[in-house]
Structures are given as structure tokens and as C-alpha cells.
C-alpha positions in Angstrom: -2.6 -5.8 -18.0 -2.2 -7.7 -14.8 1.4 -8.6 -14.3 0.4 -10.3 -11.0 -2.1 -12.6 -12.8 0.3 -13.3 -15.5 2.9 -14.3 -13.0 0.4 -16.6 -11.3 -0.4 -18.2 -14.7 3.3 -18.9 -15.2 3.4 -20.8 -11.9 0.4 -23.0 -12.6 0.8 -26.6 -13.6 -1.2 -26.7 -16.8 -0.7 -27.9 -20.3 1.2 -25.4 -22.5 -1.8 -24.2 -24.5 -3.9 -23.7 -21.4 -1.1 -21.8 -19.7 -0.5 -19.6 -22.7 -4.2 -18.8 -23.0 -4.3 -17.9 -19.3 -1.3 -15.6 -19.9 -3.1 -13.9 -22.7 -6.2 -13.5 -20.6 -4.1 -12.0 -17.8 -2.8 -9.5 -20.3 -6.3 -8.3 -20.8 -7.4 -7.8 -17.2 -6.8 -5.6 -14.3 -5.3 -6.9 -11.0 -8.8 -7.9 -9.8 -9.2 -10.3 -12.7 -11.8 -8.1 -14.5 -11.7 -7.7 -18.3 -12.0 -4.5 -20.1 -11.6 -0.8 -19.3 -14.8 -0.6 -17.3 -13.5 -3.3 -14.9 -17.0 -4.9 -14.6 -17.0 -8.7 -14.3 -16.9 -10.3 -17.7 -16.9 -6.9 -19.5 -15.1 -7.0 -22.8 -14.0 -10.6 -22.5 -11.6 -11.1 -25.4 -13.3 -12.5 -28.5 -12.6 -16.1 -29.7 -11.1 -14.6 -32.8 -8.7 -12.5 -30.7 -7.7 -15.4 -28.6 -7.2 -17.6 -31.7 -4.9 -15.1 -33.2 -2.9 -14.3 -30.1 -2.5 -17.9 -29.0 -2.1 -19.4 -32.5 -4.8 -21.9 -31.7 -7.9 -23.0 -33.6 -11.4 -22.0 -32.4 -12.0 -25.5 -31.0 -8.6 -25.5 -29.2 -9.5 -22.1 -27.6 -12.9 -23.4 -26.5 -11.4 -26.6 -25.2 -8.8 -24.6 -23.2 -11.4 -22.3 -21.8 -13.5 -25.2 -20.7 -10.4 -26.9 -19.1 -9.4 -23.7 -17.3 -12.9 -23.4 -15.9 -12.8 -27.0 -14.7 -9.3 -26.3 -13.2 -10.8 -23.4 -11.2 -8.8 -20.7 -12.9 -11.9 -19.2 -14.6 -15.6 -19.2 -13.5 -18.9 -18.2 -14.9 -20.2 -14.8 -13.8 -23.7 -15.5 -12.4 -25.0 -12.2 -13.7 -24.3 -12.7 -17.4 -22.9 -16.2 -17.8 -19.6 -14.9 -19.1 -16.2 -16.3 -18.0 -14.2 -14.3 -15.5 -11.1 -15.1 -13.5 -12.2 -17.1 -10.4 -11.9 -15.4 -7.0 -9.7 -18.3 -5.8 -7.2 -17.7 -8.6 -7.2 -13.9 -8.2 -6.7 -14.3 -4.4 -4.1 -17.1 -4.7 -0.9 -15.8 -3.2 2.4 -16.3 -5.0 4.9 -17.9 -2.7 
């Protein structure tokens, strides 16, 4: 769990569903924005089913939120495996 990324998510100006999904993603990362115990970029990205259940959203809503978070610059595609990861800009963004 990355408390720092979760705090950053709370300070973003995003629609409620996107912000909540970002919080859930932050709960599944380390402080470098890497998913899973191996801390490799994109490793063990939470499944759509997991995100649907945790966020109380439909599959389409989860996908739409993920796409919107990517467009907003909070998430980006890992060039190695085309999986979503937290963007470096978001990870390095300083809380003021």
C-alpha cells in the first residue's frame, strides 16, 4: 500500500469514480507506483473483476475510468508490456 500515492489521489481534481479507482490502485502499489509484490512495472495489475468489486462499478465504468486516468496523466502504458502503471509524473508529483 502506498499511503503517499493515496494521499496524492485524494488531492487530485477528478470525478468521484476516477478518484476512488485511483485510491484503490494506490492501495495496491508500492511508493514507486509499482503493482504487486515483485515491484516490476505493471506486475500484478489488479484485475478488472477486483476493481469492479472494490469500487462498486461495472466493468465498462472501470474501463472508462482507467482510460480517463490515462488521458489525465495519472496512469501510463508500460512500453515493455503495454500494461497500465502509475505515470512517473504522478509518482514524482510533490504534495504541497
